[in-house]
N, CA, C and O of each residue as an XYZ file, in Angstrom:
904
protein
N      93.104     77.218    128.102
C      92.071     77.402    127.178
C      91.314     78.568    127.362
O      90.648     78.533    128.397
N      91.202     79.584    126.697
C      90.341     80.920    126.538
C      88.871     80.412    126.980
O      88.279     79.471    126.451
N      88.422     81.153    127.975
C      87.053     80.906    128.370
C      86.123     81.608    127.445
O      84.981     81.150    127.413
N      86.384     82.612    126.699
C      85.601     83.156    125.858
C      85.698     83.028    124.485
O      86.834     82.803    124.067
N      84.838     83.108    123.701
C      84.908     82.837    122.176
C      85.228     84.266    121.514
O      84.569     85.234    121.893
N      86.046     84.395    120.711
C      86.449     85.742    120.120
C      85.234     85.889    119.260
O      84.675     84.943    118.706
N      84.870     87.114    119.188
C      83.733     87.792    118.446
C      83.870     89.335    118.373
O      84.491     90.047    119.162
N      83.167     89.719    117.272
C      83.174     91.179    117.063
C      82.089     91.715    117.754
O      80.980     91.280    117.445
N      82.183     92.704    118.765
C      81.122     93.295    119.545
C      80.287     94.254    118.862
O      80.988     95.038    118.223
N      79.257     94.447    118.774
C      78.571     95.504    118.090
C      78.173     96.533    119.005
O      78.058     96.191    120.181
N      77.914     97.862    118.664
C      77.754     98.868    119.482
C      76.268     98.701    120.182
O      75.363     98.109    119.594
N      76.116     99.234    121.391
C      74.880     99.125    121.828
C      73.982    100.065    121.279
O      74.467    100.944    120.567
N      72.788    100.047    121.471
C      71.905    101.039    120.951
C      71.868    102.467    121.650
O      71.481    103.456    121.027
N      72.253    102.524    122.856
C      72.527    103.771    123.517
C      73.873    104.517    122.875
O      74.004    105.730    122.709
N      74.770    103.547    122.580
C      76.083    104.220    121.839
C      75.767    104.423    120.549
O      76.556    105.189    119.996
N      74.845    103.990    119.824
C      74.586    104.412    118.362
C      73.897    105.692    118.438
O      74.251    106.618    117.708
N      72.959    105.811    119.249
C      72.218    106.875    119.507
C      73.092    108.207    119.815
O      73.039    109.275    119.205
N      73.893    107.872    120.897
C      75.069    108.944    121.245
C      75.890    109.537    120.146
O      76.044    110.748    119.986
N      76.435    108.546    119.363
C      77.274    108.874    118.266
C      76.366    109.704    117.204
O      76.900    110.669    116.658
N      75.057    109.387    116.892
C      74.307    110.177    115.988
C      73.954    111.545    116.677
O      73.789    112.554    115.992
N      73.866    111.555    117.726
C      73.563    113.018    118.301
C      74.912    113.699    118.629
O      74.900    114.923    118.761
N      76.099    113.007    118.777
C      77.326    113.821    118.860
C      77.462    114.425    117.390
O      77.708    115.629    117.329
N      77.340    113.777    116.307
C      77.413    114.334    115.063
C      76.623    115.520    114.932
O      77.095    116.550    114.449
N      75.459    115.428    115.332
C      74.471    116.538    115.317
C      74.928    117.688    116.083
O      74.896    118.799    115.555
N      75.397    117.521    117.399
C      75.994    118.562    118.195
C      77.246    119.329    117.471
O      77.331    120.551    117.358
N      78.116    118.456    117.042
C      79.367    118.962    116.216
C      78.927    119.841    115.286
O      79.421    120.968    115.285
N      77.975    119.509    114.377
C      77.640    120.022    113.118
C      76.633    121.240    113.343
O      76.218    121.902    112.391
N      76.310    121.463    114.518
C      75.514    122.622    115.086
C      73.936    122.399    115.138
O      73.269    123.303    115.643
N      73.324    121.327    114.683
C      72.031    121.040    114.567
C      71.327    121.079    116.170
O      70.135    121.291    116.392
N      72.229    120.857    117.051
C      72.044    121.098    118.327
C      72.832    122.090    118.989
O      73.847    121.719    119.578
N      72.456    123.508    118.975
C      73.474    124.661    119.495
C      73.765    124.538    120.754
O      73.021    123.952    121.541
N      74.900    125.086    121.089
C      75.360    125.397    122.533
C      74.281    125.750    123.296
O      73.519    126.633    122.901
N      74.076    125.068    124.546
C      72.845    125.764    125.458
C      71.734    125.269    125.253
O      70.911    125.543    126.127
N      71.328    124.547    124.311
C      70.020    124.076    123.784
C      69.441    122.837    124.774
O      70.304    122.090    125.236
N      68.358    122.633    125.048
C      67.730    121.868    125.894
C      67.554    120.500    125.072
O      67.046    120.572    123.953
N      67.983    119.168    125.620
C      67.925    118.036    125.053
C      66.821    117.329    125.751
O      67.213    116.670    126.714
N      65.366    117.285    125.488
C      64.467    116.714    126.114
C      64.304    115.143    125.736
O      64.223    114.756    124.569
N      64.263    114.271    126.884
C      64.219    112.982    126.750
C      62.931    112.521    126.114
O      63.018    111.557    125.354
N      61.863    113.015    126.295
C      60.715    112.644    125.617
C      60.536    112.695    123.972
O      60.040    111.857    123.220
N      61.106    113.948    123.700
C      61.119    114.075    122.257
C      62.264    113.390    121.556
O      62.128    113.002    120.395
N      63.317    113.240    122.181
C      64.321    112.567    121.587
C      63.822    110.936    121.427
O      64.086    110.311    120.400
N      63.089    110.337    122.533
C      62.690    109.123    122.533
C      61.762    108.662    121.210
O      61.827    107.602    120.587
N      60.964    109.697    121.010
C      60.085    109.618    119.898
C      60.749    109.586    118.624
O      60.499    108.735    117.770
N      61.659    110.580    118.479
C      62.506    110.721    117.209
C      63.182    109.401    116.883
O      63.181    108.900    115.758
N      63.812    108.832    118.054
C      64.743    107.674    117.648
C      63.795    106.343    117.974
O      64.326    105.239    117.853
N      62.423    106.428    118.378
C      61.569    105.308    118.481
C      62.114    104.321    119.444
O      62.119    103.112    119.210
N      62.548    104.828    120.472
C      63.277    104.130    121.757
C      62.592    104.425    122.951
O      61.574    105.117    122.953
N      63.158    103.874    124.105
C      62.694    104.373    125.576
C      63.378    105.490    126.075
O      64.494    105.816    125.671
N      62.730    106.105    126.964
C      63.376    107.111    127.620
C      64.675    106.638    128.471
O      65.592    107.407    128.761
N      64.629    105.287    128.826
C      65.890    104.955    129.664
C      67.049    104.882    128.414
O      68.137    105.448    128.521
N      66.719    104.240    127.430
C      67.905    104.342    126.084
C      68.292    105.815    126.054
O      69.459    106.107    126.318
N      67.518    106.653    125.792
C      68.074    108.228    125.577
C      68.657    108.654    126.802
O      69.474    109.575    126.788
N      68.307    108.052    127.934
C      68.968    108.758    129.220
C      70.498    108.431    129.383
O      71.371    109.153    129.864
N      70.629    106.885    128.748
C      71.930    106.250    128.782
C      72.782    107.094    127.741
O      73.889    107.537    128.048
N      72.245    107.280    126.572
C      73.009    108.111    125.474
C      73.368    109.421    126.093
O      74.502    109.877    125.947
N      72.428    110.060    126.792
C      72.828    111.392    127.341
C      74.036    111.307    128.241
O      74.866    112.209    128.354
N      74.068    110.075    128.913
C      75.195    109.887    129.956
C      76.327    109.767    129.268
O      77.313    110.323    129.752
N      76.481    109.026    127.987
C      77.698    108.884    127.426
C      78.101    110.184    126.609
O      79.280    110.366    126.305
N      77.075    111.114    126.247
C      77.493    112.333    125.734
C      78.062    113.186    126.688
O      78.968    113.972    126.410
N      77.490    113.044    127.981
C      78.227    113.818    129.106
C      79.680    113.461    129.500
O      80.522    114.289    129.846
N      79.872    112.114    129.403
C      81.305    111.747    129.522
C      82.151    112.186    128.387
O      83.380    112.112    128.392
N      81.420    112.656    127.398
C      82.391    113.229    126.157
C      82.447    114.800    126.275
O      82.987    115.461    125.388
N      81.889    115.375    127.366
C      81.986    116.678    127.571
C      81.078    117.525    126.473
O      81.314    118.709    126.235
N      79.967    116.751    125.804
C      79.336    117.525    124.952
C      77.850    117.888    125.482
O      77.113    118.675    124.887
N      77.520    117.243    126.622
C      76.303    117.473    127.297
C      76.517    117.703    128.910
O      77.353    117.145    129.620
N      75.768    118.443    129.203
C      75.624    118.488    130.797
C      74.373    118.360    131.292
O      73.455    119.057    130.860
N      74.186    117.355    132.358
C      73.040    116.737    133.023
C      72.851    117.607    134.414
O      73.841    117.687    135.142
N      71.957    118.088    134.712
C      71.729    118.633    135.972
C      70.514    118.369    136.628
O      69.512    118.356    135.913
N      70.384    118.161    137.805
C      69.077    117.752    138.590
C      68.177    118.988    138.245
O      68.585    120.148    138.176
N      66.950    118.584    138.050
C      65.738    119.306    137.789
C      65.758    120.387    136.651
O      64.884    121.224    136.428
N      67.043    120.178    135.918
C      67.063    121.032    134.629
C      67.213    120.269    133.452
O      67.016    120.726    132.326
N      67.600    118.979    133.727
C      67.811    117.950    132.480
C      69.023    118.325    131.826
O      69.887    119.032    132.346
N      69.085    117.758    130.480
C      70.287    117.750    129.857
C      70.438    119.055    128.798
O      69.428    119.430    128.203
N      71.549    119.641    128.611
C      71.685    120.703    127.700
C      73.089    120.507    127.008
O      73.996    119.973    127.646
N      73.252    120.878    125.875
C      74.428    120.776    125.143
C      75.524    121.828    125.805
O      75.108    122.936    126.144
N      76.543    121.582    125.942
C      77.544    122.327    126.780
C      77.881    123.616    125.780
O      77.804    123.592    124.552
N      78.249    124.675    126.557
C      78.478    125.823    125.771
C      80.059    125.822    125.325
O      80.867    125.083    125.888
N      80.362    126.554    124.455
C      81.675    126.564    123.848
C      82.565    127.761    124.739
O      81.960    128.771    125.101
N      83.725    127.627    125.001
C      84.741    128.662    125.678
C      85.990    128.758    125.200
O      86.566    127.780    124.722
N      86.523    129.928    125.279
C      87.803    130.188    124.727
C      88.860    129.499    125.448
O      89.915    129.229    124.872
N      88.636    129.163    126.791
C      89.676    128.418    127.823
C      89.970    127.123    127.172
O      91.076    126.718    126.815
N      88.564    126.393    127.043
C      88.545    125.033    126.443
C      89.108    124.991    125.089
O      89.973    124.155    124.828
N      88.666    125.868    124.155
C      89.272    125.800    122.850
C      90.861    125.931    122.971
O      91.539    125.053    122.436
N      91.434    126.887    123.584
C      92.846    127.145    123.868
C      93.512    125.801    124.277
O      94.442    125.271    123.670
N      92.909    125.334    125.377
C      93.426    123.952    126.226
C      93.730    122.751    125.246
O      94.820    122.186    125.161
N      92.478    122.417    124.441
C      92.302    121.439    123.572
C      93.163    121.444    122.370
O      93.652    120.386    121.972
N      93.400    122.669    121.712
C      94.146    122.756    120.580
C      95.676    122.728    121.141
O      96.481    122.136    120.422
N      96.112    123.244    122.225
C      97.379    123.120    122.688
C      97.824    121.898    122.947
O      99.012    121.683    122.706
N      97.019    120.848    123.477
C      97.411    119.513    123.534
C      97.383    118.637    122.292
O      98.136    117.714    121.985
N      96.372    119.127    121.673
C      96.309    118.180    120.166
C      97.382    118.511    119.248
O      97.799    117.630    118.496
N      97.851    119.617    119.221
C      98.853    120.147    118.368
C     100.102    119.290    118.574
O     100.810    118.873    117.657
N     100.290    119.078    119.847
C     101.450    118.198    120.322
C     101.376    116.686    119.787
O     102.299    116.043    119.287
N      99.986    116.254    120.023
C      99.723    114.974    119.555
C      99.897    114.618    118.121
O     100.474    113.623    117.683
N      99.222    115.730    117.339
C      99.163    115.515    115.927
C     100.705    115.546    115.195
O     101.116    114.885    114.241
N     101.354    116.521    115.975
C     102.917    116.444    115.527
C     103.552    115.226    115.761
O     104.158    114.724    114.815
N     103.532    114.632    116.871
C     104.151    113.454    117.155
C     103.539    112.254    116.110
O     104.242    111.403    115.565
N     102.242    112.372    115.980
C     101.719    111.341    115.117
C     102.182    111.303    113.708
O     102.404    110.238    113.131
N     102.354    112.683    113.056
C     102.839    112.693    111.909
C     104.153    112.332    111.640
O     104.450    111.844    110.550
N     105.021    112.530    112.571
C     106.494    112.370    112.566
C     106.806    110.745    112.602
O     107.747    110.242    111.988
N     105.924    110.045    113.372
C     105.791    108.617    113.376
C     105.221    108.085    112.059
O     105.733    107.056    111.620
N     104.300    108.614    111.427
C     103.640    108.327    110.140
C     104.774    108.453    109.149
O     105.004    107.499    108.405
N     105.542    109.615    109.076
C     106.554    109.765    108.049
C     107.557    108.545    107.875
O     108.011    108.130    106.809
N     107.812    108.045    109.190
C     108.858    106.788    109.243
C     108.175    105.701    108.732
O     108.915    104.818    108.297
N     106.978    105.496    108.651
C     106.192    104.370    108.248
C     105.341    104.377    106.959
O     104.431    103.581    106.726
N     105.762    105.407    106.130
C     104.833    105.872    104.971
C     105.419    104.737    103.867
O     106.613    104.617    103.594
N     104.307    103.912    103.279
C     104.681    103.109    102.221
C     103.881    103.712    100.969
O     102.981    104.542    101.106
N     104.314    103.195     99.706
C     103.786    103.736     98.583
C     102.200    103.693     98.610
O     101.555    104.503     97.944
N     101.586    102.724     99.400
C     100.169    102.519     99.369
C      99.553    103.810    100.192
O      98.583    104.505     99.889
N     100.462    103.909    101.369
C     100.011    105.202    102.160
C     100.070    106.394    101.293
O      99.070    107.100    101.162
N     101.212    106.670    100.675
C     101.224    107.911     99.873
C     100.015    108.059     99.039
O      99.460    109.157     98.991
N      99.540    107.006     98.350
C      98.692    107.095     97.343
C      97.234    107.486     98.153
O      96.404    108.229     97.629
N      97.086    107.010     99.211
C      95.929    107.213    100.098
C      95.919    108.701    100.476
O      94.889    109.368    100.383
N      96.926    109.140    100.847
C      97.241    110.544    101.413
C      96.837    111.569    100.351
O      96.033    112.483    100.532
N      97.541    111.283     99.148
C      97.081    112.261     98.094
C      95.633    112.198     97.770
O      94.973    113.191     97.463
N      95.160    110.977     97.853
C      93.531    110.943     97.602
C      92.946    111.897     98.705
O      92.088    112.689     98.314
N      93.282    111.924     99.971
C      92.734    112.697    100.969
C      92.762    114.200    100.440
O      91.753    114.901    100.365
N      93.987    114.588    100.098
C      94.322    115.950     99.529
C      93.147    116.346     98.486
O      92.422    117.325     98.657
N      93.055    115.499     97.428
C      92.123    115.685     96.399
C      90.853    116.004     96.877
O      90.242    117.012     96.522
N      90.373    115.057     97.789
C      89.090    115.219     98.252
C      88.759    116.289     99.167
O      87.608    116.710     99.288
N      89.904    116.806     99.916
C      89.949    118.258    100.653
C      89.549    119.285     99.597
O      88.554    120.005     99.677
N      90.391    119.273     98.644
C      90.215    120.254     97.558
C      88.884    120.141     96.926
O      88.344    121.218     96.676
N      88.295    119.157     96.642
C      86.904    119.171     96.147
C      85.951    119.537     96.945
O      84.899    119.998     96.502
N      86.219    119.360     98.424
C      85.149    119.859     99.474
C      85.306    121.216     99.961
O      84.648    121.659    100.903
N      86.117    121.829     99.364
C      86.467    123.123     99.815
C      85.160    124.107     99.993
O      85.072    124.838    100.980
N      84.205    124.076     99.023
C      82.981    124.736     99.122
C      81.981    124.394    100.370
O      81.040    125.119    100.691
N      82.280    123.371    100.917
C      81.265    122.966    102.084
C      81.946    122.624    103.328
O      82.819    121.761    103.415
N      81.554    123.260    104.179
C      82.166    123.262    105.649
C      81.975    121.900    106.236
O      82.917    121.354    106.811
N      80.894    121.361    106.131
C      80.571    120.017    106.890
C      81.695    118.946    106.219
O      82.524    118.309    106.870
N      81.514    118.911    104.762
C      82.409    118.051    104.124
C      83.839    118.091    104.279
O      84.542    117.093    104.434
N      84.254    119.316    104.230
C      85.570    119.610    104.552
C      86.281    119.283    105.929
O      87.400    118.810    106.126
N      85.384    119.643    106.749
C      85.774    119.284    108.192
C      85.764    117.622    108.314
O      86.628    117.072    108.997
N      84.714    116.827    107.600
C      84.757    115.592    107.913
C      85.962    114.824    107.271
O      86.466    113.819    107.773
N      86.391    115.452    106.029
C      87.473    115.008    105.332
C      88.548    115.021    106.151
O      89.233    114.022    106.372
N      88.769    116.267    106.690
C      89.944    116.700    107.609
C      90.253    115.737    108.785
O      91.354    115.386    109.210
N      89.007    115.397    109.208
C      88.912    114.439    110.412
C      89.375    113.003    110.042
O      90.123    112.349    110.769
N      88.901    112.582    108.913
C      89.430    111.266    108.397
C      90.675    111.193    108.208
O      91.261    110.184    108.601
N      91.363    112.197    107.589
C      92.837    112.383    107.180
C      93.684    112.341    108.494
O      94.768    111.767    108.600
N      93.005    113.062    109.524
C      93.761    112.971    110.807
C      93.755    111.646    111.311
O      94.807    111.274    111.831
N      92.805    110.849    111.272
C      92.452    109.454    111.591
C      93.526    108.516    110.854
O      94.256    107.677    111.382
N      93.452    108.814    109.717
C      94.582    107.976    108.797
C      95.892    108.234    109.175
O      96.703    107.309    109.229
N      96.178    109.291    109.424
C      97.719    109.680    109.591
C      97.995    108.942    111.057
O      99.027    108.304    111.268
N      97.090    109.088    111.903
C      97.299    108.520    113.493
C      97.602    107.043    113.241
O      98.632    106.551    113.702
N      96.725    106.313    112.513
C      96.616    105.063    112.254
C      98.148    104.517    111.820
O      98.814    103.657    112.397
N      98.470    105.239    110.701
C      99.846    105.092    110.079
C     101.009    105.221    111.241
O     102.098    104.701    110.997
N     100.832    105.830    112.370
C     101.778    106.095    113.109
C     101.987    104.770    113.958
O     103.071    104.603    114.517
N     101.161    103.993    114.049
C     101.056    102.509    114.805
C     101.192    102.702    116.255
O     101.655    101.832    116.992
N     100.835    103.710    116.609
C     101.042    104.202    118.265
C      99.528    104.094    118.811
O      98.749    105.040    118.692
N      99.187    102.944    119.383
C      97.738    102.717    119.904
C      97.273    103.738    120.937
O      96.095    104.091    121.003
N      98.106    104.142    121.638
C      98.027    105.337    122.828
C      97.595    106.371    122.155
O      96.546    106.901    122.523
N      98.226    106.820    121.157
C      98.328    108.025    120.626
C      96.908    108.150    119.796
O      96.220    109.170    119.805
N      96.594    106.987    119.105
C      95.306    106.841    118.270
C      94.204    107.061    119.245
O      93.254    107.798    118.982
N      94.335    106.392    120.423
C      92.992    106.407    121.275
C      92.842    108.051    121.908
O      91.729    108.506    122.171
N      93.994    108.782    122.090
C      94.000    110.054    122.547
C      93.242    111.049    121.546
O      92.338    111.827    121.849
N      93.839    110.840    120.232
C      93.092    111.458    119.352
C      91.689    111.179    119.038
O      90.950    112.128    118.773
N      91.287    110.100    119.038
C      89.873    109.682    118.922
C      89.106    110.401    120.193
O      88.033    110.983    120.031
N      89.676    110.317    121.308
C      88.915    110.891    122.356
C      88.590    112.322    122.280
O      87.546    112.834    122.686
N      89.726    113.007    121.640
C      89.560    114.536    121.192
C      88.615    114.891    120.124
O      88.137    116.019    120.001
N      88.365    113.912    119.371
C      87.805    114.147    118.024
C      86.528    114.924    118.109
O      86.419    116.001    117.524
N      85.534    114.394    118.840
C      84.303    115.092    119.119
C      84.226    116.250    119.870
O      83.527    117.218    119.570
N      84.978    116.158    120.903
C      84.959    117.253    121.910
C      85.592    118.526    120.995
O      85.093    119.648    121.081
N      86.537    118.292    120.266
C      87.053    119.565    119.724
C      86.434    119.706    118.425
O      86.707    120.719    117.781
N      85.575    118.777    117.896
C      84.958    118.988    116.492
C      84.403    120.428    116.288
O      84.670    121.109    115.298
N      83.630    120.816    117.284
C      82.870    121.952    117.256
C      83.691    123.339    117.027
O      83.233    124.333    116.464
N      85.038    123.200    117.595
C      85.769    124.158    117.541
C      86.648    124.163    116.233
O      87.051    125.208    115.723
N      86.872    123.087    115.805
C      87.380    123.135    114.374
C      86.586    123.697    113.465
O      87.075    124.544    112.717
N      85.375    123.379    113.366
C      84.629    123.962    112.484
C      84.324    125.521    112.576
O      83.901    126.179    111.625
N      84.566    125.975    113.716
C      84.940    127.553    113.921
C      85.900    128.092    113.021
O      85.726    129.118    112.365
N      87.058    127.278    113.003
C      88.315    127.762    112.509
C      88.313    127.423    111.007
O      89.147    127.979    110.292
N      87.374    126.491    110.442
C      87.108    126.381    109.045
C      85.952    127.097    108.537
O      85.484    126.816    107.433
N      85.425    128.079    109.334
C      83.992    128.801    109.056
C      84.155    129.364    107.458
O      83.218    129.168    106.684
N      85.102    129.911    107.099
C      85.025    130.693    105.916
C      85.891    129.761    104.723
O      86.592    128.786    104.993
N      85.684    130.249    103.522
C      86.382    129.490    102.519
C      87.728    130.059    102.517
O      88.632    129.260    102.273
N      88.073    131.382    102.760
C      89.718    131.563    102.797
C      90.241    130.770    104.002
O      91.405    130.383    103.898
N      89.590    130.468    105.111
C      90.337    129.726    106.172
C      90.395    128.419    105.691
O      91.409    127.865    106.116
N      89.618    127.602    104.872
C      89.668    126.280    104.463
C      90.779    126.302    103.430
O      91.533    125.332    103.353
N      90.925    127.364    102.622
C      91.930    127.352    101.619
C      93.141    127.428    102.305
O      94.015    126.690    101.851
N      93.448    128.124    103.288
C      94.822    128.236    104.200
C      95.026    126.776    104.671
O      96.133    126.240    104.601
N      93.992    126.181    105.126
C      94.128    124.854    105.726
C      94.645    123.793    104.785
O      95.468    122.958    105.159
N      94.163    123.832    103.580
C      94.472    122.935    102.400
C      96.008    123.041    102.326
O      96.784    122.086    102.332
N      96.338    124.390    102.253
C      97.923    124.683    101.983
C      98.750    124.328    103.069
O      99.941    124.098    102.857
N      98.203    124.242    104.384
C      98.845    123.587    105.465
C      99.040    121.968    105.314
O     100.086    121.327    105.425
N      97.789    121.526    105.044
C      97.840    119.994    104.908
C      98.769    119.497    103.773
O      99.228    118.356    103.837
N      99.063    120.325    102.727
C      99.678    119.858    101.535
C     101.105    119.609    102.131
O     101.733    118.556    102.017
N     101.563    120.848    102.846
C     102.815    120.939    103.325
C     103.078    119.639    104.228
O     104.125    119.014    104.059
N     102.177    119.243    105.149
C     102.260    118.132    106.107
C     102.370    116.565    105.249
O     103.097    115.614    105.536
N     101.582    116.666    104.347
C     101.261    115.347    103.472
C     102.779    115.281    102.692
O     103.398    114.217    102.657
N     103.246    116.366    102.152
C     104.594    116.340    101.405
C     105.579    115.762    102.155
O     106.257    114.848    101.684
N     105.783    116.271    103.505
C     106.818    115.846    104.456
C     106.701    114.325    104.966
O     107.656    113.602    105.249
N     105.298    113.976    105.030
C     104.956    112.557    105.411
C     105.620    111.564    104.379
O     106.464    110.714    104.663
N     105.052    111.840    103.043
C     105.308    111.194    101.964
C     106.994    111.177    101.691
O     107.588    110.171    101.304
N     107.547    112.295    101.928
C     109.002    112.421    101.787
C     110.084    111.701    103.013
O     111.312    111.617    102.978
N     109.144    111.247    104.047
C     110.020    110.657    105.052
C     110.752    111.690    105.834
O     111.791    111.364    106.408
N     110.331    112.826    105.904
C     111.002    113.883    106.519
C     110.053    114.097    107.890
O     109.174    114.957    107.928
N     110.325    113.280    108.904
C     109.595    113.123    110.207
C     109.658    114.709    111.057
O     108.715    115.138    111.724
N     110.704    115.288    110.901
C     110.982    116.482    111.585
C     110.019    117.636    111.273
O     109.341    118.291    112.065
N     110.132    117.755    109.678
C     109.171    118.810    109.040
C     107.688    118.517    109.157
O     106.860    119.425    109.241
N     107.310    116.987    109.159
C     105.858    116.703    109.441
C     105.493    116.854    110.735
O     104.282    116.988    110.916
N     106.246    116.871    111.752
C     105.840    117.310    113.062
C     105.801    118.712    113.136
O     104.818    119.225    113.670
N     106.622    119.358    112.732
C     106.757    120.946    112.916
C     105.421    121.360    112.076
O     104.557    122.077    112.579
N     105.344    120.916    110.937
C     104.149    121.504    110.180
C     102.805    121.297    110.479
O     101.887    122.088    110.262
N     102.719    119.956    111.099
C     101.302    119.639    111.676
C     100.997    120.500    112.946
O      99.891    120.960    113.229
N     102.172    120.649    113.682
C     101.829    121.428    115.092
C     101.526    122.880    114.522
O     100.658    123.531    115.104
N     102.110    123.381    113.537
C     101.795    124.723    112.872
C     100.204    124.819    112.457
O      99.383    125.690    112.746
N     100.066    123.693    111.726
C      98.754    123.830    111.214
C      97.738    123.800    112.317
O      96.798    124.594    112.304
N      97.875    122.998    113.179
C      96.976    122.875    114.359
C      96.811    124.237    115.319
O      95.758    124.563    115.865
N      97.997    124.914    115.401
C      97.885    126.032    116.101
C      97.293    127.238    115.606
O      96.749    128.099    116.298
N      97.475    127.244    114.016
C      96.856    128.091    113.020
C      95.212    128.015    113.050
O      94.428    128.961    112.979
N      94.928    126.644    113.174
C      93.468    126.346    113.231
C      93.000    126.905    114.658
O      91.884    127.421    114.718
N      93.691    126.840    115.663
C      93.302    127.326    116.896
C      93.072    129.043    116.900
O      92.217    129.702    117.490
N      94.104    129.449    116.067
C      93.974    131.017    116.057
C      92.777    131.465    115.264
O      92.112    132.436    115.625
N      92.518    130.812    114.259
C      91.235    130.967    113.512
C      89.983    130.743    114.202
O      89.038    131.531    114.152
N      89.992    129.572    114.898
C      89.004    129.304    115.736
C      88.481    130.393    116.996
O      87.305    130.709    117.179
N      89.467    130.795    117.674
C      89.397    131.628    118.565
C      89.070    133.004    118.102
O      88.492    133.770    118.873
N      89.448    133.429    116.713
C      88.977    134.510    116.174
C      87.439    134.671    115.927
O      86.758    135.689    116.051
N      87.051    133.378    115.537
C      85.739    133.443    114.985
C      84.911    133.116    116.409
O      83.715    133.409    116.419
N      85.368    132.658    117.333
C      84.614    132.439    118.431
C      84.504    133.918    119.194
O      83.472    134.158    119.820
N      85.478    134.820    119.145
C      85.231    135.911    119.897
C      84.279    136.942    118.806
O      83.688    137.953    119.183
N      84.293    136.488    117.570
C      83.367    137.365    116.657
C      81.920    137.068    117.165
O      81.062    137.943    117.285
N      81.745    135.829    117.433
C      80.200    135.150    117.726
C      80.073    135.506    119.307
O      78.969    135.830    119.744
N      80.996    135.457    120.006
C      80.706    135.618    121.430
C      81.643    136.756    122.236
O      82.426    136.372    123.105
N      81.536    137.954    121.951
C      82.537    139.161    122.188
C      82.511    138.945    123.684
O      83.613    139.062    124.218
N      81.450    138.643    124.510
C      81.426    138.891    125.984
C      82.069    137.771    126.587
O      82.342    137.900    127.781
N      82.419    136.533    125.938
C      82.754    135.388    126.518
C      84.381    134.945    126.133
O      84.935    133.905    126.489
N      84.979    136.062    125.291
C      86.141    135.781    124.610
C      87.498    135.412    125.260
O      88.360    134.637    124.847
N      87.458    136.292    126.569
C      88.803    136.166    127.274
C      89.166    134.815    127.766
O      88.312    134.113    128.308
N      90.359    134.423    127.611
C      90.810    133.031    128.034
C      91.261    133.322    129.456
O      91.709    132.417    130.159
């Protein structure tokens, strides 16, 4: 007999706060290098400093925050090396996920994927909305793959790579190019063409890397060398 009653576990308060702060970091409301003061955050969230401290530890595990003795917590700075490394691995994972998704695509999936494409098109003018929809589409495709290990890896990458993804989507032109790439990927998935879905999603991810690196170099000319 099972000693525990099955139940849905709710996120803890520090985890909820960490998730909200992570979104703010990814969207640039807490810029790289900025100080995260426990007292101010505790007042903002109306919680104890101990709760904020635990949330910051969770963010440090996600590589979004660095906590140093006597200096406190700071948002981690972006780097060309991390950008390159993250996209290199993610491109391979996304390609594999889309290949598996193509083999499992049903009419229901196809309808949902076309819906995501329409939403991407509608969100072209807004970087935050476009990036969020793109992330949701990635999540949906990876869940279609039914590979739990792959899904977890992609989720682990999501917030850490989110700031770099936004760099690569910074301009309308780049988002338009991204949409074209997504159309190719989705067409292949719906058409049960796993090999093309794999190749095109890898290509899209590496194009995003190149665009993100170009924008990073523009913003940080002294730090751009990988």
